[in-house]
C-alpha positions in Angstrom: 0.0 0.0 0.0 1.3 3.5 -0.9 2.0 5.9 1.9 1.9 9.7 1.8 5.5 10.8 1.9 5.0 14.5 1.4 6.6 15.4 4.7 9.7 13.2 3.9 10.1 14.8 0.5 10.0 18.2 2.2 12.6 17.3 4.8 14.8 15.8 2.1 14.6 19.0 0.1 15.4 21.1 3.1 18.4 18.9 4.0 19.7 19.1 0.4 19.3 22.9 0.5 21.1 23.1 3.8 24.0 21.0 2.5 24.2 23.2 -0.6 24.3 26.4 1.5 26.9 24.8 3.7 29.1 24.0 0.8 28.7 27.5 -0.6 29.6 29.0 2.7 32.6 26.7 3.0 33.8 27.6 -0.5 33.5 31.3 0.3 35.2 30.8 3.7 32.2 32.4 5.5 32.8 30.8 8.9 29.8 32.1 10.7 27.5 31.0 7.9 29.2 27.6 7.8 28.3 27.1 11.5 24.6 28.0 10.9 24.3 25.7 7.9 26.3 22.9 9.6 23.7 22.9 12.4 20.9 23.0 9.9 22.4 19.9 8.1 22.8 18.0 11.4 19.2 18.8 12.5 17.9 18.0 9.0 19.7 14.7 9.1 18.1 13.9 12.5 14.6 15.0 11.4 14.7 13.1 8.1 15.8 9.9 9.9 12.9 10.2 12.3 10.4 10.7 9.5 11.8 7.7 7.6 11.5 5.5 10.7 8.0 6.6 11.3 7.0 5.8 7.7 8.8 2.5 7.8 6.8 1.5 10.9 3.6 2.5 9.2 4.5 0.4 6.2 5.5 -2.6 8.3 1.9 -2.6 9.7 0.8 -3.7 6.2 2.8 -6.8 6.7 0.9 -7.7 9.9 3.2 -6.2 12.5 1.3 -4.5 15.3 1.7 -0.8 16.0 2.4 -1.3 19.7 5.1 -4.0 18.9 6.7 -1.7 16.4 6.8 1.2 18.8 8.6 -1.0 21.3 11.0 -2.3 18.7 14.5 -0.8 18.5 15.2 1.1 15.3 17.9 -1.3 14.1 15.3 -4.2 14.5 12.8 -2.1 12.5 15.5 -1.8 9.8 16.0 -5.6 9.9 12.3 -6.1 9.5 12.3 -3.7 6.5 14.9 -5.9 4.9 13.0 -9.1 5.6 10.1 -7.5 3.7 12.3 -6.2 0.9 11.7 -2.6 1.7 15.5 -2.1 2.1 18.4 -4.1 0.7 21.0 -5.5 3.1 23.6 -3.0 1.9 21.1 -0.2 2.6 20.4 -1.6 6.1 24.1 -1.5 6.8 24.3 2.1 5.8 21.1 2.9 7.8 22.8 1.4 10.8 25.7 3.8 10.3 23.3 6.7 9.9 21.5 5.7 13.1 24.8 5.3 15.1 25.9 8.7 13.9 22.4 10.1 14.8 22.8 8.7 18.3 26.1 10.5 18.7 24.5 13.8 17.9 23.0 13.9 21.4 26.5 13.8 22.9 28.8 15.6 20.5 28.3 18.6 18.2 32.0 19.2 17.8 33.9 19.8 14.6 35.0 16.1 14.2 31.5 14.8 14.7 30.1 17.4 12.3 32.6 16.4 9.5 31.6 12.7 10.0 28.0 13.6 9.7 28.6 15.8 6.6 30.4 13.0 4.9 27.4 10.7 5.4 24.8 13.2 3.9 25.1 12.5 0.2 24.6 8.7 0.7 21.9 9.4 3.3 20.0 11.7 0.9 20.2 9.0 -1.8 19.1 6.2 0.5 16.3 8.2 2.1 15.1 9.3 -1.4 15.1 5.6 -2.6 13.1 4.7 0.5 10.6 7.5 -0.1 10.1 6.3 -3.7 9.4 2.8 -2.5 7.0 3.9 0.2 5.1 6.4 -2.0 4.8 3.8 -4.8 3.6 1.1 -2.3 6.5 -1.1 -3.4 5.7 -4.6 -2.1 8.4 -6.8 -3.5 7.9 -9.4 -0.8 4.2 -10.1 -1.4 3.4 -10.2 2.3 4.8 -11.2 5.7 7.8 -13.5 5.9 
């Protein structure tokens, strides 16, 4: 079943814009602008992940997984379920694990080193989140039902 992914598309556009503004500020050596856009990228990364996980949980309900169970399920286990139902590939799940690990670090460290690690993930993250959005909005059901 297709899911409304309008909010995810908006967060992805905002994240892409923040990243472009960050790169422009970096190229022009505008340090104060870089800091503002770096924070926007990190927050956009966090928000986009949360939206993706919410939509994945909603889609997994179509496979018979209960809402309460999914809410109590760790995100990495939700990603594993998504792979079982062919909503994500195994290489994608591995990347999503890295995104999640990085996201968990944002609550502890907003330093330069961390920010550069996050910024390095953004291009792949935008691609992976965009692929997930396309599958969810199309109602991609490659598995044909619960495993």
